[in-house]
GUVO-7037 format. One record per residue: x, y, z of N, C-alpha, C, O in turn. Coordinates in steps of 0.05 Angstrom, whole numbers, padded with zeros to 5 digits, always signed. Last residue first. Layout:
N
XYZXYZXYZXYZ;...
//
This chain:
354
-00705-00444+00349-00721-00433+00359-00728-00410+00344-00746-00395+00351;-00674-00498+00302-00674-00474+00322-00699-00454+00321-00711-00449+00301;-00644-00554+00284-00669-00544+00289-00661-00517+00310-00646-00519+00330;-00615-00565+00221-00606-00563+00247-00643-00545+00260-00659-00531+00248;-00605-00635+00187-00625-00611+00193-00618-00601+00220-00614-00616+00239;-00540-00642+00159-00556-00650+00178-00582-00631+00178-00577-00609+00168;-00524-00662+00087-00523-00642+00114-00546-00655+00133-00563-00672+00127;-00493-00689+00035-00515-00694+00057-00516-00673+00079-00492-00673+00087;-00480-00668-00035-00478-00670-00005-00495-00670+00011-00515-00655+00008;-00490-00711-00090-00498-00681-00075-00493-00690-00045-00499-00712-00034;-00452-00750-00120-00471-00751-00106-00473-00727-00087-00457-00724-00069;-00436-00748-00195-00419-00742-00158-00452-00739-00148-00470-00730-00161;-00432-00751-00248-00441-00772-00227-00429-00774-00205-00416-00792-00195;-00428-00712-00276-00399-00720-00273-00412-00745-00257-00395-00762-00252;-00484-00694-00283-00461-00692-00311-00441-00714-00303-00436-00733-00318;-00501-00691-00229-00514-00708-00251-00496-00714-00272-00491-00737-00278;-00467-00642-00215-00468-00668-00205-00480-00694-00224-00465-00713-00231;-00493-00607-00259-00461-00610-00251-00455-00642-00239-00442-00660-00250;-00546-00599-00238-00540-00608-00261-00508-00623-00262-00503-00646-00267;-00532-00584-00184-00545-00603-00184-00540-00617-00218-00531-00640-00221;-00513-00531-00179-00495-00548-00182-00510-00576-00187-00494-00592-00197;-00564-00503-00167-00548-00486-00191-00526-00514-00202-00522-00519-00226;-00582-00524-00124-00595-00526-00138-00579-00521-00167-00583-00536-00186;-00536-00507-00079-00541-00527-00095-00560-00539-00115-00555-00561-00124;-00551-00451-00085-00523-00457-00087-00530-00491-00097-00530-00497-00121;-00591-00423-00065-00595-00423-00100-00573-00439-00101-00571-00446-00124;-00593-00417-00009-00607-00431-00027-00606-00442-00046-00615-00464-00051;-00529-00415+00014-00547-00406+00009-00561-00417-00008-00549-00429-00026;-00507-00468+00070-00508-00458+00042-00531-00435+00038-00549-00433+00055;-00478-00462+00128-00506-00465+00117-00508-00447+00092-00509-00423+00090;-00440-00522+00155-00446-00496+00137-00474-00486+00130-00492-00503+00127;-00429-00537+00224-00436-00540+00197-00441-00519+00177-00448-00497+00185;-00409-00531+00276-00442-00540+00264-00441-00546+00241-00456-00564+00235;-00351-00512+00268-00359-00533+00285-00392-00547+00283-00396-00570+00287;-00351-00485+00222-00335-00502+00222-00340-00527+00248-00334-00550+00247;-00391-00447+00242-00396-00461+00217-00378-00486+00219-00389-00508+00218;-00370-00418+00287-00388-00441+00288-00395-00449+00264-00414-00464+00268;-00318-00399+00253-00314-00413+00283-00338-00436+00282-00335-00460+00278;-00347-00358+00220-00325-00377+00210-00322-00398+00240-00331-00420+00233;-00367-00324+00259-00391-00339+00237-00364-00368+00221-00370-00391+00214;-00327-00301+00279-00345-00316+00295-00357-00335+00271-00354-00360+00269;-00300-00279+00228-00289-00301+00242-00299-00311+00262-00288-00331+00270;-00339-00243+00217-00334-00260+00196-00321-00286+00215-00331-00309+00216;-00338-00204+00258-00363-00223+00247-00365-00251+00229-00381-00270+00227;-00281-00184+00249-00297-00198+00266-00321-00218+00271-00322-00239+00283;-00276-00159+00204-00276-00180+00198-00281-00196+00224-00285-00220+00223;-00268-00092+00236-00272-00110+00207-00259-00138+00210-00236-00141+00218;-00300-00097+00304-00271-00093+00287-00285-00106+00259-00304-00122+00258;-00349-00058+00336-00344-00090+00320-00323-00078+00300-00325-00058+00286;-00378-00032+00391-00364-00026+00371-00353-00057+00361-00349-00076+00376;-00448-00049+00413-00414-00050+00419-00401-00044+00385-00411-00049+00363;-00496-00042+00396-00485-00058+00423-00464-00052+00428-00458-00051+00452;-00525+00012+00370-00506-00011+00367-00499-00020+00398-00497-00005+00417;-00565+00048+00385-00573+00028+00369-00553+00011+00364-00561-00009+00352;-00526+00104+00406-00549+00086+00400-00551+00072+00381-00541+00078+00359;-00456+00082+00403-00473+00101+00401-00507+00088+00394-00512+00067+00381;-00408+00055+00457-00423+00052+00426-00446+00076+00425-00454+00086+00446;-00343+00081+00477-00371+00076+00484-00396+00079+00453-00399+00097+00437;-00293+00038+00460-00299+00066+00456-00340+00055+00459-00354+00036+00451;-00269-00019+00459-00282+00001+00485-00288+00027+00488-00288+00040+00509;-00258-00027+00410-00277-00042+00425-00290-00025+00446-00313-00019+00450;-00212+00008+00404-00239+00011+00390-00266+00001+00403-00287+00014+00407;-00173-00007+00437-00181+00019+00443-00217+00024+00426-00237+00038+00433;-00160-00053+00414-00175-00052+00441-00193-00031+00451-00213-00031+00465;-00137-00037+00375-00164-00056+00363-00183-00058+00391-00208-00062+00392;-00089-00007+00396-00117+00005+00378-00142-00011+00372-00163-00001+00366;-00062-00044+00418-00075-00020+00440-00100-00007+00419-00122+00001+00425;-00054-00080+00377-00072-00091+00397-00084-00062+00404-00107-00055+00399;-00018-00052+00339-00049-00058+00325-00062-00074+00352-00085-00083+00346;+00018-00043+00377+00009-00019+00370-00020-00029+00359-00041-00019+00367;+00041-00094+00395+00035-00071+00413+00012-00049+00403-00006-00039+00416;+00047-00113+00342+00031-00124+00358+00022-00107+00381-00002-00105+00386;+00099-00079+00328+00077-00081+00314+00050-00092+00324+00029-00082+00314;+00136-00096+00375+00123-00069+00372+00101-00063+00355+00085-00046+00362;+00150-00148+00361+00132-00143+00381+00114-00117+00383+00091-00115+00390;+00172-00141+00309+00140-00153+00308+00132-00152+00336+00107-00153+00339;+00193-00082+00284+00194-00100+00303+00166-00121+00302+00144-00114+00295;+00192-00042+00246+00197-00035+00273+00197-00053+00294+00199-00047+00317;+00216-00088+00201+00210-00060+00203+00213-00052+00231+00235-00055+00241;+00224-00142+00207+00244-00130+00190+00234-00098+00190+00248-00083+00175;+00176-00159+00240+00196-00164+00243+00219-00150+00229+00236-00145+00246;+00128-00154+00195+00138-00133+00208+00162-00137+00227+00172-00115+00231;+00130-00168+00133+00143-00180+00153+00142-00155+00173+00155-00136+00166;+00078-00162+00083+00095-00144+00098+00105-00167+00126+00089-00182+00137;+00056-00170+00017+00061-00183+00044+00079-00166+00061+00097-00154+00049;+00014-00151-00039+00034-00149-00026+00033-00158+00007+00013-00153+00021;-00012-00164-00106-00014-00179-00071+00012-00173-00059+00032-00186-00066;-00061-00156-00159-00038-00142-00141-00032-00153-00110-00048-00148-00092;-00085-00176-00211-00082-00179-00180-00058-00165-00175-00038-00165-00189;-00136-00185-00256-00106-00173-00257-00107-00167-00219-00126-00157-00207;-00178-00234-00284-00170-00217-00270-00137-00216-00272-00120-00232-00281;-00237-00255-00325-00202-00255-00323-00201-00239-00289-00220-00236-00275;-00272-00275-00385-00270-00262-00351-00241-00272-00336-00229-00294-00339;-00232-00255-00442-00262-00271-00434-00252-00260-00402-00235-00244-00396;-00196-00230-00460-00192-00256-00466-00224-00270-00451-00232-00293-00452;-00188-00165-00492-00198-00185-00469-00197-00208-00481-00197-00210-00506;-00136-00116-00511-00163-00132-00526-00163-00153-00492-00145-00154-00475;-00122-00061-00465-00108-00083-00483-00137-00098-00492-00158-00092-00481;-00127-00025-00432-00125-00013-00459-00116-00038-00480-00107-00036-00503;-00146-00055-00388-00162-00045-00409-00150-00035-00429-00164-00035-00449;-00081-00098-00387-00105-00085-00374-00125-00076-00394-00124-00086-00416;-00017-00093-00372-00041-00110-00384-00062-00104-00374-00064-00105-00349;+00022-00084-00327+00020-00084-00359+00006-00092-00375+00016-00099-00397;+00011-00098-00277+00020-00112-00291+00023-00107-00317+00028-00127-00332;+00008-00035-00258+00035-00057-00254+00036-00080-00262+00058-00090-00259;-00042-00035-00276-00022-00019-00285+00003-00032-00288+00016-00040-00308;-00080-00074-00267-00077-00074-00294-00050-00056-00294-00034-00062-00312;-00068-00057-00202-00065-00083-00212-00060-00084-00246-00038-00094-00253;-00055-00007-00192-00040-00029-00179-00045-00060-00192-00030-00079-00192;-00090+00021-00228-00065+00027-00225-00050-00002-00209-00032-00014-00221;-00136-00004-00204-00128-00005-00225-00103-00003-00235-00092-00021-00247;-00138+00026-00154-00130-00012-00160-00123-00016-00185-00103-00030-00189;-00145+00075-00165-00120+00065-00156-00113+00031-00157-00093+00017-00159;-00191+00081-00183-00171+00081-00195-00144+00071-00187-00126+00061-00201;-00217+00067-00133-00228+00049-00157-00197+00046-00176-00185+00026-00183;-00208+00116-00105-00199+00090-00093-00196+00061-00116-00181+00043-00116;-00236+00152-00134-00213+00153-00136-00188+00125-00125-00166+00117-00131;-00285+00127-00125-00275+00133-00147-00243+00129-00151-00230+00112-00164;-00297+00135-00073-00292+00106-00083-00282+00108-00110-00269+00089-00118;-00297+00194-00074-00274+00176-00055-00268+00147-00070-00246+00137-00077;-00338+00212-00103-00310+00210-00119-00285+00202-00098-00260+00204-00103;-00389+00199-00074-00373+00175-00094-00346+00180-00105-00332+00162-00114;-00420+00221-00036-00386+00224-00038-00377+00202-00056-00358+00188-00050;-00467+00226-00066-00463+00249-00056-00424+00248-00051-00408+00265-00059;-00477+00183-00102-00477+00202-00113-00469+00231-00093-00466+00253-00104;-00429+00138-00067-00458+00144-00082-00456+00168-00092-00433+00177-00093;-00396+00116-00028-00398+00139-00030-00422+00150-00042-00435+00168-00031;-00368+00071-00081-00368+00075-00050-00376+00110-00048-00364+00126-00062;-00402+00082-00150-00377+00080-00136-00384+00086-00097-00401+00102-00088;-00456+00047-00171-00447+00077-00166-00421+00066-00151-00420+00043-00142;-00471+00008-00226-00458+00011-00207-00446+00038-00195-00429+00051-00207;-00512+00030-00289-00480+00025-00276-00485+00019-00249-00509+00024-00244;-00554+00000-00340-00551+00021-00324-00515+00016-00312-00498+00002-00324;-00546-00021-00411-00550-00024-00376-00537+00004-00366-00522+00021-00376;-00588+00002-00470-00562-00003-00453-00569-00005-00425-00590+00005-00415;-00621-00049-00441-00607-00041-00466-00604-00013-00474-00623-00005-00488;-00611-00078-00381-00632-00065-00395-00611-00055-00416-00588-00052-00410;-00596-00095-00325-00600-00114-00359-00617-00101-00375-00638-00112-00383;-00588-00061-00293-00558-00065-00301-00564-00092-00323-00547-00105-00335;-00640-00050-00277-00629-00027-00299-00601-00040-00308-00590-00032-00328;-00651-00082-00247-00661-00090-00275-00649-00070-00290-00648-00072-00314;-00649-00077-00191-00624-00084-00202-00632-00088-00233-00614-00099-00245;-00668-00014-00165-00678-00027-00185-00655-00040-00201-00642-00028-00218;-00653+00032-00140-00654+00011-00125-00661-00011-00142-00658-00032-00129;-00619+00096-00166-00645+00070-00170-00633+00052-00151-00609+00053-00145;-00616+00157-00197-00604+00141-00171-00627+00122-00167-00650+00130-00165;-00601+00172-00265-00616+00175-00244-00613+00146-00221-00609+00122-00227;-00572+00170-00315-00565+00184-00286-00581+00184-00262-00574+00195-00241;-00600+00147-00359-00602+00173-00352-00591+00192-00326-00597+00215-00318;-00589+00096-00340-00579+00109-00370-00585+00138-00371-00572+00152-00387;-00586+00092-00277-00597+00087-00302-00584+00099-00319-00566+00115-00312;-00547+00071-00219-00557+00091-00233-00567+00076-00258-00558+00054-00263;-00552+00046-00151-00541+00046-00180-00554+00076-00197-00566+00095-00188;-00570+00048-00105-00538+00039-00104-00530+00036-00133-00508+00027-00140;-00605+00069-00066-00605+00078-00094-00576+00069-00096-00558+00085-00089;-00612+00007-00024-00613+00034-00026-00610+00045-00053-00612+00026-00069;-00622-00047-00018-00617-00037+00005-00628-00008+00001-00645+00002+00015;-00653-00072-00085-00629-00066-00064-00639-00047-00042-00659-00034-00045;-00702-00122-00092-00691-00095-00098-00667-00091-00077-00663-00105-00057;-00718-00181-00127-00711-00169-00105-00700-00141-00105-00684-00138-00124;-00712-00224-00155-00737-00201-00159-00736-00181-00140-00755-00165-00137;-00673-00258-00166-00699-00263-00135-00720-00234-00148-00745-00232-00145;-00648-00240-00211-00658-00265-00201-00679-00274-00179-00695-00293-00177;-00633-00196-00173-00650-00184-00203-00663-00216-00211-00687-00216-00217;-00598-00206-00130-00623-00196-00131-00644-00193-00149-00667-00187-00144;-00560-00235-00154-00576-00252-00146-00605-00235-00142-00628-00244-00147;-00540-00192-00193-00554-00215-00204-00566-00233-00186-00583-00248-00196;-00519-00165-00151-00537-00143-00166-00551-00168-00190-00570-00162-00204;-00477-00190-00125-00508-00186-00107-00520-00187-00129-00533-00207-00133;-00450-00203-00164-00458-00224-00160-00480-00209-00144-00503-00215-00151;-00427-00137-00173-00448-00152-00197-00460-00179-00182-00484-00180-00187;-00436-00114-00106-00417-00124-00133-00437-00136-00149-00459-00144-00141;-00438-00040-00080-00446-00065-00082-00433-00087-00101-00415-00077-00114;-00413+00010-00087-00426+00003-00063-00441-00028-00061-00454-00036-00041;-00342-00006-00103-00370+00007-00113-00389+00004-00082-00379-00003-00061;-00297-00019-00083-00297+00003-00092-00326+00022-00101-00332+00046-00103;-00302-00071-00028-00308-00072-00062-00304-00033-00064-00310-00021-00043;-00260-00097+00016-00281-00072+00014-00286-00068-00016-00265-00062-00028;-00247-00129+00068-00254-00138+00039-00271-00120+00039-00291-00119+00052;-00202-00135+00125-00229-00121+00116-00222-00128+00088-00199-00133+00081;-00190-00160+00201-00190-00165+00168-00211-00150+00151-00235-00150+00157;-00147-00163+00244-00165-00145+00233-00164-00153+00205-00145-00154+00189;-00140-00225+00281-00131-00209+00263-00156-00183+00260-00178-00184+00272;-00153-00238+00358-00158-00240+00326-00141-00229+00305-00120-00224+00317;-00095-00219+00393-00121-00234+00388-00129-00235+00360-00114-00234+00341;-00060-00184+00383-00055-00201+00405-00080-00223+00403-00078-00244+00416;-00061-00186+00313-00059-00168+00338-00053-00189+00358-00041-00209+00351;-00040-00180+00246-00044-00184+00264-00045-00172+00286-00034-00151+00288;-00084-00157+00182-00064-00156+00204-00068-00168+00227-00092-00170+00235;-00106-00151+00119-00104-00163+00140-00083-00162+00159-00061-00169+00150;-00150-00124+00067-00122-00125+00079-00128-00145+00114-00149-00149+00125;-00172-00115+00000-00168-00128+00023-00143-00127+00040-00120-00130+00031;-00206-00082-00053-00183-00081-00033-00186-00099-00006-00205-00094+00008;-00240-00094-00116-00238-00096-00086-00211-00089-00075-00192-00091-00091;-00269-00069-00154-00241-00063-00156-00239-00070-00123-00236-00052-00106;-00320-00073-00191-00314-00062-00168-00293-00055-00156-00293-00032-00146;-00290-00052-00258-00302-00060-00241-00303-00055-00213-00289-00036-00205;-00307+00004-00306-00289-00008-00295-00303-00030-00272-00326-00026-00267;-00357+00030-00326-00332+00031-00344-00311+00019-00334-00292+00018-00349;-00421+00055-00339-00405+00030-00333-00373+00032-00346-00367+00035-00370;-00438+00117-00347-00440+00099-00358-00418+00076-00345-00395+00085-00343;-00445+00164-00322-00469+00150-00325-00471+00122-00342-00491+00110-00349;-00406+00208-00280-00416+00197-00306-00438+00172-00301-00445+00163-00279;-00395+00223-00231-00399+00245-00247-00411+00229-00271-00430+00241-00282;-00351+00173-00225-00361+00195-00202-00366+00215-00228-00348+00223-00242;-00357+00124-00262-00333+00139-00253-00348+00167-00246-00357+00180-00265;-00394+00065-00256-00389+00087-00270-00372+00106-00251-00374+00103-00226;-00383-00003-00260-00379+00023-00244-00372+00047-00256-00350+00052-00265;-00381-00042-00314-00404-00037-00296-00410-00018-00276-00433-00012-00270;-00336-00083-00344-00345-00058-00337-00354-00060-00313-00344-00073-00294;-00287-00132-00355-00315-00115-00353-00311-00093-00336-00293-00086-00320;-00239-00144-00374-00253-00150-00393-00281-00142-00383-00299-00144-00399;-00200-00129-00325-00199-00117-00356-00221-00117-00368-00229-00095-00376;-00219-00129-00262-00217-00148-00282-00224-00131-00308-00246-00121-00314;-00176-00134-00202-00195-00115-00220-00202-00137-00245-00190-00158-00246;-00158-00137-00138-00160-00146-00154-00183-00127-00176-00201-00112-00168;-00113-00138-00075-00127-00124-00096-00132-00138-00120-00114-00152-00127;-00086-00134-00014-00093-00157-00039-00115-00133-00050-00128-00117-00038;-00038-00139+00032-00056-00120+00027-00060-00135-00007-00042-00145-00021;-00018-00170+00095-00022-00170+00071-00043-00155+00057-00066-00157+00066;+00027-00183+00149+00011-00169+00143+00008-00166+00111+00029-00162+00098;+00043-00242+00193+00054-00225+00171+00028-00205+00163+00007-00214+00172;+00041-00291+00226+00046-00266+00227+00048-00240+00218+00054-00220+00231;+00015-00333+00205+00039-00333+00203+00057-00300+00211+00079-00292+00202;-00041-00311+00204-00033-00337+00218+00001-00343+00222+00010-00357+00240;-00042-00280+00158-00041-00264+00193-00032-00292+00209-00016-00290+00228;-00053-00317+00115-00021-00295+00121-00023-00289+00144-00002-00291+00157;-00096-00339+00123-00074-00353+00124-00040-00337+00129-00019-00342+00140;-00133-00295+00125-00124-00308+00153-00098-00328+00149-00082-00334+00168;-00139-00279+00073-00124-00268+00089-00114-00280+00112-00090-00277+00120;-00164-00306+00032-00136-00310+00032-00123-00301+00054-00101-00310+00060;-00214-00291+00031-00218-00322+00037-00187-00328+00040-00181-00350+00049;-00226-00240+00019-00224-00244+00054-00216-00268+00051-00205-00274+00072;-00238-00240-00036-00211-00233-00030-00205-00242+00005-00183-00249+00013;-00268-00291-00071-00270-00274-00047-00245-00274-00039-00231-00294-00034;-00250-00302-00139-00265-00305-00114-00264-00289-00095-00256-00267-00102;-00208-00294-00185-00200-00298-00160-00214-00306-00130-00203-00313-00108;-00215-00300-00250-00227-00302-00228-00215-00311-00199-00213-00335-00193;-00152-00327-00281-00174-00324-00281-00186-00314-00255-00172-00317-00235;-00103-00279-00295-00109-00299-00279-00137-00301-00292-00145-00285-00309;-00072-00236-00328-00089-00256-00337-00089-00291-00323-00082-00313-00331;-00025-00216-00283-00040-00212-00298-00047-00239-00316-00032-00259-00318;-00003-00206-00215-00013-00224-00236-00028-00215-00254-00049-00204-00245;+00055-00182-00174+00035-00184-00191+00022-00196-00217+00035-00195-00238;+00079-00191-00109+00069-00209-00131+00044-00195-00143+00022-00193-00133;+00119-00163-00065+00096-00158-00081+00102-00172-00108+00120-00167-00124;+00144-00165+00000+00153-00171-00028+00120-00166-00035+00102-00166-00019;+00181-00144+00057+00163-00144+00036+00165-00154+00011+00187-00153+00000;+00231-00159+00076+00217-00146+00095+00184-00136+00081+00167-00124+00095;+00264-00202+00053+00262-00168+00047+00246-00153+00060+00248-00129+00055;+00251-00245+00078+00278-00244+00078+00286-00210+00070+00306-00197+00077;+00205-00241+00091+00217-00253+00111+00244-00244+00108+00258-00238+00127;+00187-00237+00040+00182-00223+00060+00194-00223+00080+00194-00201+00092;+00189-00292+00017+00208-00271+00014+00204-00249+00024+00222-00233+00016;+00146-00320+00038+00177-00331+00042+00196-00308+00037+00216-00305+00051;+00107-00292+00023+00113-00290+00047+00135-00300+00054+00146-00292+00075;+00110-00292-00032+00106-00268-00024+00117-00271+00006+00134-00256+00014;+00094-00356-00045+00123-00336-00056+00125-00312-00033+00144-00314-00017;+00049-00353-00016+00066-00374-00008+00092-00358-00013+00107-00349+00004;+00018-00322-00047+00016-00319-00024+00037-00335-00013+00043-00325+00008;+00021-00349-00102+00035-00318-00097+00036-00311-00072+00052-00293-00067;-00017-00388-00087+00013-00391-00098+00028-00368-00091+00046-00368-00075;-00061-00372-00083-00047-00382-00056-00017-00384-00069+00004-00381-00056;-00072-00349-00129-00061-00329-00107-00053-00341-00080-00043-00329-00061;-00075-00396-00163-00054-00369-00164-00045-00353-00142-00022-00346-00136;-00119-00417-00139-00098-00432-00138-00076-00411-00142-00059-00408-00124;-00160-00376-00157-00149-00383-00124-00127-00397-00122-00112-00391-00103;-00161-00378-00212-00143-00343-00192-00141-00360-00170-00119-00360-00161;-00130-00422-00259-00150-00412-00234-00141-00394-00213-00120-00395-00200;-00101-00388-00315-00099-00415-00294-00119-00405-00269-00122-00382-00262;-00086-00350-00352-00118-00360-00349-00121-00380-00333-00142-00392-00335;-00037-00337-00344-00040-00357-00370-00069-00375-00363-00074-00399-00365;-00016-00306-00311-00030-00324-00301-00033-00350-00320-00033-00374-00314;+00049-00283-00307+00029-00282-00328+00013-00306-00320+00026-00327-00322;+00069-00245-00259+00071-00271-00266+00050-00263-00290+00038-00241-00292;+00124-00207-00220+00106-00201-00246+00102-00237-00252+00121-00253-00252;+00154-00185-00162+00156-00208-00179+00124-00204-00196+00103-00198-00184;+00198-00162-00121+00175-00146-00140+00180-00170-00163+00199-00173-00177;+00237-00171-00086+00216-00162-00068+00194-00151-00093+00176-00136-00088;+00281-00187-00119+00279-00196-00100+00257-00193-00079+00256-00207-00059;+00247-00198-00181+00269-00188-00171+00260-00195-00143+00238-00206-00139;+00221-00214-00247+00235-00231-00224+00257-00216-00202+00281-00221-00205;+00171-00218-00297+00193-00206-00284+00200-00216-00247+00184-00223-00230;+00147-00261-00311+00149-00241-00332+00168-00228-00314+00189-00231-00326;+00137-00329-00315+00153-00307-00297+00160-00292-00320+00172-00300-00340;+00069-00360-00324+00097-00350-00332+00112-00330-00315+00099-00315-00300;+00047-00411-00284+00046-00384-00294+00068-00379-00304+00089-00390-00296;+00023-00474-00308+00045-00457-00276+00045-00430-00297+00044-00430-00322;-00023-00526-00313+00006-00511-00321+00011-00495-00299+00005-00501-00276;-00089-00542-00328-00064-00547-00320-00042-00528-00326-00045-00513-00345;-00137-00514-00346-00135-00539-00326-00110-00546-00317-00109-00558-00296;-00154-00446-00361-00139-00463-00359-00137-00491-00336-00137-00487-00312;-00218-00422-00377-00200-00430-00347-00178-00458-00354-00183-00482-00352;-00248-00442-00423-00244-00410-00413-00222-00411-00391-00205-00393-00395;-00270-00477-00439-00237-00481-00444-00230-00451-00434-00208-00440-00439;-00319-00505-00430-00316-00483-00452-00286-00478-00451-00280-00472-00474;-00313-00519-00379-00323-00537-00402-00322-00527-00421-00327-00544-00439;-00289-00482-00342-00271-00499-00353-00286-00517-00377-00272-00528-00393;-00337-00453-00338-00314-00444-00359-00289-00464-00365-00274-00464-00384;-00371-00486-00317-00375-00472-00340-00353-00465-00356-00350-00469-00381;-00337-00485-00267-00348-00505-00285-00351-00500-00305-00333-00508-00320;-00351-00428-00249-00324-00436-00255-00324-00465-00273-00309-00466-00292;-00405-00432-00242-00392-00410-00260-00367-00423-00267-00362-00429-00291;-00407-00465-00203-00425-00464-00221-00408-00459-00237-00394-00476-00248;-00384-00437-00156-00371-00461-00169-00379-00468-00198-00362-00474-00215;-00399-00389-00131-00381-00383-00161-00368-00416-00171-00350-00419-00188;-00419-00405-00086-00438-00391-00109-00422-00389-00133-00433-00388-00155;-00378-00421-00056-00380-00438-00072-00408-00434-00092-00418-00450-00107;-00372-00349-00050-00359-00372-00043-00373-00398-00059-00379-00390-00081;-00392-00301-00057-00365-00303-00077-00351-00327-00061-00327-00328-00057;-00444-00294-00032-00441-00289-00067-00417-00292-00075-00413-00287-00099;-00425-00304+00019-00446-00322+00004-00446-00316-00033-00448-00331-00052;-00388-00292+00058-00393-00275+00030-00406-00300+00011-00396-00311-00009;-00377-00315+00108-00405-00305+00102-00422-00289+00076-00444-00280+00071;-00338-00346+00119-00339-00319+00127-00361-00303+00123-00364-00280+00132;-00354-00394+00101-00351-00397+00122-00351-00368+00133-00363-00365+00155;-00353-00373+00044-00378-00379+00050-00374-00380+00084-00390-00367+00097;-00297-00371+00036-00316-00356+00032-00337-00351+00042-00342-00329+00051;-00283-00425+00041-00274-00408+00058-00295-00379+00053-00308-00371+00072;-00299-00450-00001-00317-00452+00024-00305-00437+00037-00321-00432+00056;-00261-00430-00043-00294-00420-00048-00304-00427-00021-00321-00410-00013;-00210-00452-00022-00219-00419-00024-00247-00410-00020-00257-00393-00004;-00224-00507-00032-00220-00495+00001-00229-00464+00001-00246-00453+00015;-00229-00505-00088-00252-00515-00067-00247-00507-00037-00265-00501-00021;-00176-00494-00104-00201-00481-00104-00223-00483-00096-00238-00464-00098;-00149-00528-00074-00142-00505-00073-00168-00487-00079-00179-00471-00064;-00165-00574-00103-00172-00578-00074-00171-00551-00071-00193-00542-00065;-00152-00568-00165-00181-00568-00151-00186-00567-00123-00209-00559-00116;-00101-00563-00163-00112-00540-00159-00144-00543-00152-00158-00527-00138;-00093-00623-00155-00081-00598-00126-00090-00570-00137-00089-00552-00120;-00118-00635-00201-00121-00641-00174-00108-00621-00148-00118-00608-00129;-00124-00601-00259-00113-00612-00237-00120-00614-00211-00130-00595-00200;-00193-00609-00281-00174-00588-00265-00153-00602-00251-00160-00616-00232;-00235-00640-00306-00210-00634-00317-00194-00618-00307-00177-00609-00323;-00287-00654-00278-00282-00626-00302-00256-00622-00316-00253-00606-00335;-00269-00680-00237-00276-00686-00268-00282-00673-00284-00282-00682-00307;-00243-00640-00208-00229-00652-00225-00242-00673-00243-00230-00682-00263;-00295-00608-00191-00274-00591-00208-00250-00618-00219-00240-00613-00241;-00321-00649-00167-00331-00637-00191-00313-00623-00213-00314-00623-00237;-00287-00653-00123-00293-00675-00144-00303-00665-00171-00295-00672-00193;-00284-00606-00099-00262-00615-00110-00263-00640-00128-00246-00647-00144;-00334-00601-00087-00329-00586-00094-00304-00597-00117-00304-00596-00142;-00339-00649-00049-00362-00646-00065-00346-00626-00087-00345-00637-00109;-00295-00637-00008-00294-00664-00025-00310-00659-00047-00299-00662-00069;-00317-00591+00010-00296-00590+00000-00288-00610-00015-00273-00605-00035;-00363-00613+00043-00368-00593+00016-00346-00588+00008-00350-00574-00012;-00339-00644+00073-00357-00655+00055-00364-00637+00034-00370-00645+00011;-00317-00609+00104-00302-00625+00089-00317-00637+00071-00306-00640+00049;-00366-00581+00130-00340-00567+00116-00324-00579+00101-00315-00565+00083;-00422-00608+00129-00399-00612+00144-00382-00594+00123-00389-00595+00100;-00485-00566+00129-00467-00588+00114-00433-00580+00131-00425-00560+00141;-00548-00557+00149-00518-00540+00148-00506-00571+00141-00517-00592+00148;-00609-00534+00137-00589-00559+00129-00567-00537+00132-00565-00514+00125;-00662-00513+00180-00649-00502+00157-00624-00527+00168-00619-00535+00191;
//
């Protein structure tokens, strides 16, 4: 397999974005966030998205320069109109603001409406926990449906992921979970590769559960099932509605309004444990539970108990040291853009493995 040095991939992505007209500061941030998704193993939400973002820039659907408009600004509650600026850049700027204010107020929430897509939510978490803070992040796209409410058979809202992370005395605990069983990106990938899902994670228009991605491309289309599937999907449905309230609800702009294309509403919350029960006691509690989970005897078929984010962080370390393994379809999708803008495709090293 071919592995690519992380700095080479960041520079490649950044150059394509800049030549597509994106402000250089924004381009660098977008490139770093997309690569972070691949480093953590989220290959459907990393550089896989770059070709789509370049297409959005070309047709003017993603703003190339500017800044968010402040809708509301209170000490611990801020609302921005993202003006269709790149979601990764907006989210990083929101993290910087929320982190600074959380150190004063204990917490700060930044809600963004009319952002463009924000890529992999897990890609933002480590930069917050590295500062000793706790973070919760959720997103929805009011222009897209696809997930059926529990008991229904028509797609209505998006997978609505929730991500969160907090520090311990070792690695942080990091989670990034969609409120549907799978994502639109995974459906597109498997459909293009003529593969089926691992389980009956979709329903067709008659309400029958299926593992065939083709139902999402039928006319009329099928729908993604909420987390829990046909059996316990009421739980994923409820959490999906919670994300809608946190994002479109708090932003004051969402599914009840006309859409402008691929977008995101975002809710970011940062907490500073030092202003609650104290940082040391926070770490004592989170570390005790993390260690207790790891020491729990594993059931048959499991080597050991693994905490959320643990595998991704190990994968990140390995890929930073030895090169990034790109999903096979990523560079072919970017080749036309590289040719268009006169950018050489990245050169990697072939890694020999037994």
